[in-house]
SETIVO-936074 format. One line per field, with one value per atom (N, C-alpha, C): residue number from 1; x, y, z. Coordinates in steps of 0.001 Angstrom, whole numbers. Each point is the difference from the previous one (the first is absolute). Layout:
SETIVO-936074
num: [NUM;...] .
xx: [X;...] .
yy: [Y;...] .
zz: [Z;...] .
end
This chain:
SETIVO-936074
num: [1;1;1;2;2;2;3;3;3;4;4;4;5;5;5;6;6;6;7;7;7;8;8;8;9;9;9;10;10;10;11;11;11;12;12;12;13;13;13;14;14;14;15;15;15;16;16;16;17;17;17;18;18;18;19;19;19;20;20;20;21;21;21;22;22;22;23;23;23;24;24;24;25;25;25;26;26;26;27;27;27;28;28;28;29;29;29;30;30;30;31;31;31;32;32;32;33;33;33;34;34;34;35;35;35;36;36;36;37;37;37;38;38;38;39;39;39;40;40;40;41;41;41;42;42;42;43;43;43;44;44;44;45;45;45;46;46;46;47;47;47;48;48;48;49;49;49;50;50;50;51;51;51;52;52;52;53;53;53;54;54;54;55;55;55;56;56;56;57;57;57;58;58;58;59;59;59;60;60;60;61;61;61;62;62;62;63;63;63;64;64;64;65;65;65;66;66;66;67;67;67;68;68;68;69;69;69;70;70;70;71;71;71;72;72;72;73;73;73;74;74;74;75;75;75;76;76;76;77;77;77;78;78;78;79;79;79;80;80;80;81;81;81;82;82;82;83;83;83;84;84;84;85;85;85;86;86;86;87;87;87;88;88;88;89;89;89;90;90;90;91;91;91;92;92;92;93;93;93;94;94;94;95;95;95;96;96;96;97;97;97;98;98;98;99;99;99;100;100;100;101;101;101;102;102;102;103;103;103;104;104;104;105;105;105;106;106;106;107;107;107;108;108;108;109;109;109;110;110;110;111;111;111;112;112;112;113;113;113;114;114;114;115;115;115;116;116;116;117;117;117;118;118;118;119;119;119;120;120;120;121;121;121;122;122;122;123;123;123;124;124;124;125;125;125;126;126;126;127;127;127;128;128;128;129;129;129;130;130;130;131;131;131;132;132;132;133;133;133;134;134;134;135;135;135;136;136;136;137;137;137;138;138;138;139;139;139;140;140;140;141;141;141;142;142;142;143;143;143;144;144;144;145;145;145;146;146;146;147;147;147;148;148;148;149;149;149;150;150;150;151;151;151;152;152;152;153;153;153;154;154;154;155;155;155;156;156;156;157;157;157;158;158;158;159;159;159;160;160;160;161;161;161;162;162;162;163;163;163;164;164;164;165;165;165;166;166;166;167;167;167;168;168;168;169;169;169;170;170;170;171;171;171;172;172;172;173;173;173;174;174;174;175;175;175;176;176;176;177;177;177;178;178;178;179;179;179;180;180;180;181;181;181;182;182;182;183;183;183;184;184;184;185;185;185;186;186;186;187;187;187;188;188;188;189;189;189;190;190;190;191;191;191;192;192;192;193;193;193;194;194;194;195;195;195;196;196;196;197;197;197;198;198;198;199;199;199;200;200;200;201;201;201;202;202;202;203;203;203;204;204;204;205;205;205;206;206;206;207;207;207;208;208;208;209;209;209;210;210;210;211;211;211;212;212;212;213;213;213;214;214;214;215;215;215;216;216;216;217;217;217;218;218;218;219;219;219;220;220;220;221;221;221;222;222;222;223;223;223;224;224;224;225;225;225;226;226;226;227;227;227;228;228;228;229;229;229;230;230;230;231;231;231;232;232;232;233;233;233;234;234;234;235;235;235;236;236;236;237;237;237;238;238;238;239;239;239;240;240;240;241;241;241;242;242;242;243;243;243;244;244;244;245;245;245;246;246;246;247;247;247;248;248;248;249;249;249;250;250;250;251;251;251;252;252;252;253;253;253;254;254;254;255;255;255;256;256;256;257;257;257;258;258;258;259;259;259;260;260;260;261;261;261;262;262;262;263;263;263;264;264;264;265;265;265;266;266;266;267;267;267;268;268;268;269;269;269;270;270;270;271;271;271;272;272;272;273;273;273;274;274;274;275;275;275;276;276;276;277;277;277;278;278;278;279;279;279;280;280;280;281;281;281;282;282;282;283;283;283;284;284;284;285;285;285;286;286;286;287;287;287;288;288;288;289;289;289;290;290;290;291;291;291;292;292;292;293;293;293;294;294;294;295;295;295;296;296;296;297;297;297;298;298;298;299;299;299;300;300;300;301;301;301;302;302;302;303;303;303;304;304;304;305;305;305;306;306;306;307;307;307;308;308;308;309;309;309;310;310;310;311;311;311;312;312;312;313;313;313;314;314;314;315;315;315;316;316;316;317;317;317;318;318;318;319;319;319;320;320;320;321;321;321;322;322;322;323;323;323;324;324;324;325;325;325;326;326;326;327;327;327;328;328;328;329;329;329;330;330;330;331;331;331;332;332;332;333;333;333;334;334;334;335;335;335;336;336;336;337;337;337;338;338;338;339;339;339;340;340;340;341;341;341;342;342;342;343;343;343;344;344;344;345;345;345;346;346;346] .
xx: [113914;123;282;878;1096;-1273;319;-834;-23;-613;-123;1007;533;1131;100;1665;-398;664;-838;565;1271;932;1564;174;-113;277;1428;62;1203;-385;431;-160;924;45;1212;-889;912;-655;1256;795;812;1246;155;980;1086;521;1115;1539;614;1033;1284;1545;982;728;721;875;1463;630;1519;530;-248;716;-518;-578;-1334;-784;-236;-1048;-2131;-346;-1371;-152;-688;-355;-996;-291;-986;-1462;-1139;-1015;-577;769;-257;658;1293;718;-644;-264;-484;-1423;-978;-1040;578;1055;-387;508;1142;363;-1209;-701;-1024;-1039;-283;-393;244;1713;1062;-553;-216;150;-1607;-1117;-1193;459;567;-6;268;2007;-241;-727;-784;-991;-1138;-416;-546;230;1219;924;376;-158;17;-1404;-557;-1677;-862;766;-695;-1293;-1248;-1401;1;549;-368;1314;-238;828;-200;-387;-618;1088;-695;1076;-368;368;-460;-57;-789;-164;506;1100;306;506;78;119;1075;1554;864;1155;1078;1213;722;-344;293;-340;-858;-838;-421;396;59;-1657;-1179;-1034;-1157;-156;-1454;-1389;731;-1242;-328;72;69;-577;-1273;-821;1186;604;460;1187;702;1092;-694;-827;-867;-252;-488;-276;1497;852;1141;691;-539;670;-1011;-1163;-1083;451;629;786;1051;879;819;-241;-847;-461;-878;-460;-1190;-1106;200;-802;345;1000;-602;-828;-738;-945;345;-518;366;-548;308;-945;1052;-717;498;842;473;216;641;-1004;-1644;-346;-951;-457;-654;78;-508;-1220;-859;-1450;-233;450;-1046;521;1314;618;-270;-657;-245;-958;-808;-1263;-609;-863;-458;-44;-1174;-515;1828;1097;1148;628;-18;794;-982;-1096;-311;-52;183;247;1375;1183;1163;88;-810;614;-813;-1444;-225;303;536;990;1572;284;1089;-590;-1132;-497;289;-1019;76;1358;710;1609;1005;-817;968;-968;-1011;-942;-559;-503;-546;825;1103;679;264;-836;-148;-432;846;-543;121;-1308;526;-74;1010;70;-236;-920;-586;846;181;307;474;-305;637;1053;916;1526;717;1009;1092;274;147;756;-1120;-167;-547;84;1254;54;-267;-1165;-1394;-838;-528;-1117;697;581;185;20;1075;-2;-755;-973;-1478;-1290;454;-823;-997;68;-957;244;-515;133;107;875;371;-873;-483;-1599;-540;-69;-1206;564;1176;142;-316;-951;-1122;-877;-853;-862;250;1026;350;183;744;12;-1364;-690;-1530;-868;-255;-738;404;1583;360;-204;392;14;-1492;-697;-1725;-470;913;-464;1097;1144;313;-655;-733;-855;-578;-1209;-455;-189;1694;-3;908;-190;821;-1229;-1131;-1621;428;731;103;-1740;-421;-1733;173;-993;170;-603;931;169;-306;-1012;-493;617;622;639;-288;395;76;837;827;994;-47;1096;251;1756;779;1516;15;-1646;512;-1388;298;-1491;-962;-1616;-401;-205;-124;-303;-1363;-1024;-1115;-511;-545;278;1380;978;1095;917;40;709;1712;314;1595;805;672;571;1682;882;-850;96;-1102;-29;1271;-255;1038;-959;1392;-1079;-532;655;-748;-1543;-21;-915;179;1425;364;1434;110;1788;333;943;491;472;-586;16;695;974;373;-153;-286;-40;1808;850;933;66;503;-156;1230;218;1090;-748;-707;-326;-1305;-508;-1011;-990;-1125;-1289;-722;-362;-711;-180;1344;404;-343;248;-250;-1327;-865;-1567;-259;34;-164;254;1067;258;-903;-533;-1038;-1172;-597;-1088;-112;1307;-431;367;-177;978;655;1050;1473;864;1119;1036;751;1264;201;1770;417;1758;422;596;850;1085;625;1372;610;602;812;1483;264;1356;570;-381;660;-807;876;-668;-214;-199;-175;-1788;414;-708;-1180;512;-1230;-1391;723;-1042;-1395;239;-1115;-853;132;-999;-733;-1139;-1216;-495;943;-481;-554;743;-964;-1288;75;-970;-1768;808;-1028;-122;351;-527;-664;194;-849;-1404;-70;-1283;-1067;831;-45;-1150;789;-175;-1896;238;-1592;-740;356;-1073;-763;1071;-559;-692;-248;-492;937;1234;707;503;322;592;1665;945;1160;630;1217;1265;1342;752;1472;387;1794;-58;1490;1120;1161;1008;1064;858;784;857;1096;895;1616;776;1364;870;1352;752;1147;992;800;1244;1145;477;283;841;1320;857;1140;769;1169;116;-11;555;-76;-577;-397;-703;758;1552;654;17;210;472;-1426;-1500;-994;152;375;-156;1119;1068;1075;-536;-286;-593;-771;-840;-1085;-257;902;221;172;1126;288;-1116;-428;-1262;-1483;258;-1623;293;1568;-404;361;222;426;-1845;-803;-885;-1040;-253;-474;571;1547;-66;-175;-391;-83;-1583;-1325;-978;-254;782;36;254;1057;210;-954;-1713;-668;-961;-127;-938;519;1202;166;325;664;736;1324;-111;1222;1064;1597;101;64;-162;495;1223;-171;1277;335;1128;-61;-800;149;-858;-1435;-593;-1273;-142;842;-35;-293;1284;-186;-1469;-309;-1309;-981;-324;-917;517;687;19;144;-60;487;-1559;-716;-833;-1194;-123;-975;-276;382;125;-54;-1163;-310;808;1950;594;37;-430;155;1624;1488;941;574;840;1038;297;239;-16;-1044;-204;-1262;-959;989;-770;-735;880;42;-1569;-55;-1359;-1355;237;-797;-467;66;-221;-663;193;-510;-1021;62;-1751;-1027;908;-1537;-136;411;-485;-798;-155;-798;-1307;365;-1113;-794;520;-897;-864;857;-578;-1153;98;-1155;-984;308;-947;538;929;585;-602;-222;-750;1505;851;873;923;1339;827;1093;278;722;1536;1079;969;260;895;-444;1769;633;1447;1138;-407;651;159;959;218;1096;-556;832;876;1595;1258;8;-476;295;452;976;227;-780;-27;-839;784;1172;553;-611;-132;-161;-1560;-815;-1274;-357;729;-523;814;1187;-238;-809;65;-1411;-1656;-21;-1434;513;1142;119;-15;494;-265;-1267;-697;-1169;-1201;320;-887;670;1049;692;50;146;-92;-546;-615;-592;-1575;-751;-818;-604;920;-632;401;1259;-293;-948;-916;-855;-1282;88;-1578;-153;1951;207;-575;548;-382;-1701;-600;-1154;-1010;626;-885;699;554;255;-1247] .
yy: [104340;1404;-179;1096;82;560;-282;74;1977;669;1493;437;873;1042;-210;-431;-345;1101;352;1153;-200;549;-682;1458;-255;681;-422;647;182;402;-1302;215;114;958;-377;142;-298;583;699;802;750;-354;-1465;-580;822;247;817;-854;1007;-592;389;-179;393;702;1040;1335;-562;541;-218;-478;296;-442;-1152;-952;-1098;-1;1622;-14;408;-411;241;1589;234;1364;542;1253;828;-342;-136;-227;608;1373;1472;73;-725;-132;-1133;-1140;-1088;555;800;-88;1580;395;950;-643;-779;-1328;-427;-188;-692;728;1376;560;11;337;-99;-977;-1375;-1012;-156;600;181;887;1371;891;-624;-870;-736;-604;-1496;-478;510;1205;654;805;685;-20;-911;-1541;-792;-405;319;-823;-1223;36;-1194;83;-579;297;406;-784;576;-224;497;-373;195;-810;-673;230;616;252;-681;-754;-1076;1142;-803;460;-655;615;-1231;917;-531;936;-853;-482;-103;316;-134;821;-38;-1332;-446;494;186;932;1217;1043;1636;666;-541;342;-483;816;-19;398;1164;736;333;-1380;-257;1617;82;1241;1339;-53;1640;-78;-1155;-531;401;-636;47;1315;576;1864;429;-169;713;-330;-1349;-983;1065;7;535;1583;406;1118;353;-988;-246;-348;-740;-924;212;-463;46;-578;-1735;-726;-1210;-13;-1713;-181;-1017;204;-526;224;134;-811;-1397;-342;-527;-579;-709;-1270;-908;-990;-663;-188;431;765;373;622;-836;-105;-1084;883;-458;713;-735;-1391;-136;724;566;589;1762;253;1514;406;1533;490;-530;-795;860;1132;368;1498;605;470;305;-414;-1138;-815;776;124;365;1285;638;1568;476;-827;240;-605;-938;-445;695;528;832;996;1174;1104;-468;-1289;-84;-7;-400;-200;1572;1008;1186;488;-33;286;-674;-575;-1165;61;1207;-370;-1323;-513;-1355;-1210;-263;-704;-1057;-116;-325;-1371;-1201;-1305;48;-1226;-795;-1165;-622;-1593;-459;-55;-201;-1931;3;-1282;-99;-1458;-382;495;-277;311;-1221;-679;-702;216;1479;-28;861;-418;104;1627;395;972;1666;80;1108;-589;-1039;-243;414;-114;430;1576;55;1896;639;-153;337;-702;-723;-290;-1038;-1295;-584;-1189;-845;-1737;-922;-784;-785;-1234;-96;-1172;416;925;806;459;-878;-273;202;-1096;-176;1222;46;750;1520;360;1502;342;-990;124;-186;-1291;201;1242;136;1475;1151;426;1208;-538;-768;-271;668;-703;47;1421;492;1999;284;77;209;360;-1577;-149;1325;80;1110;929;757;1332;-23;-824;-488;1396;-744;431;1738;489;1773;337;-688;563;19;626;-297;-622;-951;-973;-477;-1435;-206;-1970;-309;-899;-172;-1354;142;-1710;191;-1426;10;-897;54;621;-65;792;1767;370;1667;254;1394;745;-234;-54;66;1044;137;1407;117;716;310;895;-375;1055;1252;-895;1480;138;1267;303;194;-361;-147;482;555;989;44;503;105;-690;-21;-1089;285;-1234;-232;605;884;202;-1055;-909;-1095;-743;198;-731;-1492;-191;-1912;148;73;-236;-1658;-285;-1081;-747;-1399;-496;-1347;-368;-1727;-641;-1613;-385;-1131;476;-1334;-1280;-844;-1117;-1061;-991;-784;-1062;-780;-1071;-842;798;-559;259;-1365;134;760;-4;666;1803;387;993;379;-672;183;-173;-1171;446;1290;247;1935;969;-438;1516;31;-1376;108;80;-595;808;1789;612;1333;734;-846;479;593;-36;499;-1159;659;-472;-149;-1499;-897;129;384;-152;-1180;-575;-1411;503;-525;-89;-1084;-266;-1234;472;-369;361;-1342;-1654;-982;-1150;-1100;-1129;59;-489;-141;1332;1077;525;-545;-1000;-1081;-886;143;-669;1015;1478;959;-204;-260;-256;-606;-756;-554;1389;761;1179;1216;155;721;-859;-1141;-279;-160;-280;-29;1555;1118;1319;501;-371;-429;-355;-1526;-212;476;413;428;1886;325;1143;-180;-705;-822;-449;-286;-376;558;1462;1544;570;-162;948;680;527;948;-217;1288;132;-732;-388;-259;1093;-545;1518;-980;953;-354;-810;-710;-1072;717;156;924;-1511;402;-690;1205;-871;725;-1186;291;-488;847;-796;235;-71;951;18;252;144;883;-155;710;203;650;-604;279;-494;457;-196;-1362;-993;-1399;-1172;-980;-575;-265;-509;-33;1539;1069;866;500;-296;501;-763;-1579;-633;24;678;84;1102;1396;1348;-194;-931;-319;-387;-1097;-1313;453;685;481;762;513;1369;-693;-1222;-970;-674;-547;-1210;914;1236;506;456;336;534;-1609;-937;-1123;-613;411;-441;810;1511;646;52;70;-628;-1330;-1187;-1272;-104;1100;-339;225;1004;-45;-713;-811;-682;-1847;-123;-1654;-113;674;-766;-502;-1164;-536;1160;180;1112;-644;692;-454;-44;-856;-491;333;-128;725;-646;-1552;-485;-207;98;295;1613;738;1586;-359;-865;-207;-607;-885;-717;762;1248;549;910;648;1237;-1049;-1481;-560;447;-1333;459;50;-1087;-679;1051;689;624;1203;731;1383;1121;44;1237;626;638;551;741;-1247;383;-608;1387;-465;631;435;1033;62;1179;674;-1661;-388;-994;-1441;-24;-1402;645;1288;332;398;473;-252;-704;-1192;-1460;-23;-311;-639;775;1393;1186;-377;-570;-192;-1144;-1004;-1637;-4;842;3;830;1265;610;-711;-1139;-390;-1002;-893;-1087;639;1115;604;523;761;1133;1274;543;1010;1226;1395;851;1240;-585;494;-445;260;-853;1771;-486;1115;-620;417;-791;1036;-1161;566;267;1319;-140;454;96;482;-1190;-360;-1081;268;80;763;1077;-353;702;-226;-138;246;1374;148;1514;983;1571;448;189;-304;267;-1457;-1290;-1260;177;646;135;1298;678;1297;-1236;-592;-374;-1589;-697;-1055;916;1488;303;382;621;193;-906;-1266;-1637;-128;395;-681;928;1259;804;-185;162;152;-1404;-1059;-1114;-1505;447;-1456;387;1383;560;-480;362;-506;-1162;-636;-1298;-848;427;-679;291;934;295;-216;-499;-304;-1663;-546;-1557;-344;562;580;181;855;503;-1511;-674;-1108;-795] .
zz: [7049;715;1152;526;1601;831;1558;849;165;416;-6;943;-488;656;1143;1094;1095;968;602;695;1229;-354;603;1357;1577;485;1101;1142;439;1576;956;1292;1236;1085;600;1801;810;1590;361;-287;429;1116;-646;1017;-153;1633;330;-783;-677;-578;1153;-633;558;-647;1037;-516;-390;-269;-455;1377;1169;720;471;-574;221;1282;117;951;-600;737;-262;-168;-1390;-522;994;262;745;-1012;848;-794;-1175;486;-564;-1503;93;-1588;-506;420;-810;-777;998;-781;-986;-182;-1002;-1290;511;-946;-914;676;-479;-1018;402;-1190;-1077;375;-1631;-524;719;-902;-974;962;-894;-899;-211;-968;-1221;201;-914;-614;707;-768;-929;432;-634;-918;-278;-1070;-1005;386;-706;-442;272;-440;912;809;1143;176;152;182;1519;705;1568;841;1130;1353;1453;182;1678;682;1187;1170;1466;375;909;1733;926;1267;1252;362;1200;1463;785;1459;900;-850;739;-201;195;-184;-1055;-749;-1300;-1517;344;-845;119;-796;349;-134;-410;-909;950;1101;259;-12;-1102;-168;-1870;-881;-1272;-943;704;-666;-281;1339;-222;-842;-342;-542;-1587;-213;-1138;-602;823;-188;-151;355;-748;-933;-900;-498;-1490;855;-1365;-232;929;-608;-608;-468;-796;-1373;-256;-785;-1206;-951;-909;-178;-444;25;313;966;819;1079;-201;1065;1321;1196;1040;1191;867;747;1640;174;1409;-259;721;-97;1046;1409;-130;1156;-98;1284;989;926;1079;796;-713;484;997;636;891;1554;-138;1078;-574;-666;-207;10;176;-920;-1411;-369;-1379;31;455;-620;-115;889;-572;-1142;39;-1145;-1041;-290;-1217;148;675;-76;-557;602;-931;-1083;-225;-1036;-1496;146;-487;-121;1183;-269;-764;182;-1273;-1466;249;-1774;-247;670;-344;-342;1304;-872;-675;-353;-1345;-1325;-177;-1065;-548;1065;-278;71;587;391;785;841;1396;-82;482;596;967;861;811;166;736;28;1291;402;1430;608;1194;356;1423;450;1494;372;-1259;316;586;-174;563;1362;537;1263;959;1397;1038;723;83;681;254;-1372;47;1135;-132;894;1428;960;1681;-372;-1038;-104;-184;-486;254;549;475;1255;-269;-869;-833;777;324;377;-812;-315;-844;-363;1398;-41;-1019;-314;-1042;-1434;92;-1652;-1205;-219;-636;-42;1117;-44;-273;613;-706;-1160;-857;-1330;-504;-26;-412;148;728;535;-397;-134;-632;-1548;-494;-1521;-835;1247;-14;-614;1304;-54;-1073;71;-1568;-1307;-42;-1262;317;919;-373;190;307;-218;-1090;-540;-1720;-1097;564;-662;-111;760;323;63;1302;37;1282;690;1536;764;805;726;1039;-81;1215;846;507;501;1286;268;1545;37;1031;256;1318;324;1542;200;-996;-284;-31;47;-208;82;106;645;-1585;634;-1462;-259;-1617;-1010;-79;-11;-197;-1579;-1276;-1044;289;217;-34;-1423;-364;-1042;287;-875;168;-989;118;-1016;80;-986;-1895;-55;-1279;-956;-983;-1044;-949;-1817;-409;-1602;-182;-379;-474;209;1767;259;183;405;187;98;1541;-218;99;-770;-405;1200;284;1390;-676;541;287;995;132;1315;-427;1013;-125;915;-680;740;87;716;-29;-679;-166;-302;565;527;1015;-640;273;-1142;367;1287;493;-111;-234;-322;-1450;-431;-1777;-74;1027;-657;767;1218;166;-782;-743;-1023;-1238;-609;-537;309;1277;879;-468;509;-95;-1538;-669;-1251;-608;1053;-365;-506;-682;-670;991;-670;450;267;1233;-527;1020;-751;487;164;1421;626;166;-1413;-227;484;1346;373;857;-864;541;-1156;186;-787;-1960;-302;-1830;-97;-327;-916;-216;-1197;-212;593;1122;1052;115;175;340;-1386;-971;-1128;124;918;515;1616;-25;956;-958;-1439;-716;-800;-80;-692;958;1644;1192;-332;15;-33;-1128;-1130;-1366;511;511;-69;1529;785;557;20;-997;-495;-559;-925;-609;891;968;1094;952;221;355;-792;-1256;-980;-383;483;-225;-1533;-676;-744;-449;-1116;130;737;688;130;-185;675;-767;1192;-330;1103;-400;926;214;822;-152;748;437;1368;510;433;-418;179;-292;1416;-193;-1028;-469;-964;58;-1094;30;-1585;-547;-1691;307;-619;-120;-1742;-341;-1300;-447;1244;-92;526;167;792;1323;-67;682;1209;-839;726;926;-468;737;1274;-120;1193;883;-581;959;780;-709;830;605;308;683;903;-235;1151;1246;581;1214;864;-826;672;-111;-529;28;1087;45;1253;1324;-155;1388;788;-1368;35;648;-227;-65;1407;306;1396;1177;-382;1077;340;-1030;22;796;-594;617;1317;643;1097;983;-896;1234;-233;-1249;-233;-134;965;-407;-1150;-961;-1338;-57;-675;59;-1026;254;-1201;-1599;-848;-1359;-332;-613;-372;-1662;-708;-1542;-401;-115;-724;-444;1440;142;-1189;615;-781;-1405;-448;-1688;-778;933;-261;-148;789;400;-1124;-383;-1135;-1533;151;-1166;-975;-961;-692;763;965;491;1263;455;1396;-334;1309;122;-58;-256;-111;-1305;-299;-1643;-136;-146;407;-1134;-1034;-1104;-782;-1098;-907;-667;-749;-585;-596;-1195;-917;1165;799;1212;675;236;1132;-990;-1062;-928;-476;-575;370;667;1317;974;339;310;-82;-1039;-1551;-864;397;697;139;438;1775;977;-557;-750;-323;-783;-1191;-239;723;286;817;1302;354;1324;-995;-1025;-450;538;18;746;-1112;866;-420;702;1076;6;636;666;293;507;1557;797;479;-424;183;1649;1026;1637;-352;-317;-286;1266;1354;504;1041;877;854;1050;1063;984;-250;23;30;-1386;-957;-1356;-679;-465;14;-916;471;-1365;-1303;264;-1001;-1539;731;-328;-585;1016;-298;-1242;-67;-1339;-1175;144;-1006;-605;1075;-31;-661;622;-729;-1964;220;-1315;-1010;3;-809;85;907;-66;-626;-138;-1117;-956;-825;-1195;-319;556;-894;476;1182;645;-430;168;-464;-1320;-789;-1971;-115;560;-270;288;1145;294;-729;72;-1057;-1583;-544;-1174;21;1063;281;-3;502;432;-831;-1020;-1472;-900;-195;-1242;223] .
end
């Protein structure tokens, strides 16, 4: 007997791409092209589209819920969520209200994926102290968990004004806003997600995906210890699809290397070599890059090993062109998804 059908989604950070003359496109155009990408994904039957939140010049999206609302108006079935919402530097009440509103306009298709984010620009922008990095997320997640009950909230902490029997509107029609916790592989974060009984989204952007199996196991054990029901585990990983393995890697390499170098200059990383890229794109790496057949085999392998309920391919990579992303989405929807599901059903 095969696995339960794997949900398959796409994620994007709205990376700023280049125009015909090699200059960065205006953020407005990038956002409109992102909506076009999401509409194509909906037409192809992709289950989910996630939009990331950043506050820097190389990413166009700082308000994912606004972009998702625009997508909602042009799509019929695809579920809509963040990837991720940086809860630490936002207000949980406003996050809940925005996504409950998105849920309304999309006819119940909204999800929110909460995380601490891998960039810190939002903290000084909104007046938060990085010294409170852990406390901010812990407290705000506790408050968000209370808000999800859609009952008057009484809460007190150190990082936000207290609430006393405070109703928060609007409510969702279902009474339960789907909420995931995104983690990068910290055992503490995995246990935190289980404590709150929230689904776990593993961000696997480096190393061997199989090395994350212990985190999935820890999550399931922690759910049991906390008396929580079984919850799904998902994976978010980067990738790119083209007609052949060689074409996919050649298309992605210059854009991925430039993106890695730009971030690396800020974080002290050495430049990535083509050899390192090839290893990361290989069978045991975190990049899902190649032909539809190659990518499908790798997704199915990871889904089995980690017991996944969902896999989200992060398809945007720095200046990778809009046209290449559209083709990657097309191959994902028409070839990769059917192949993965056939493999897991066997």
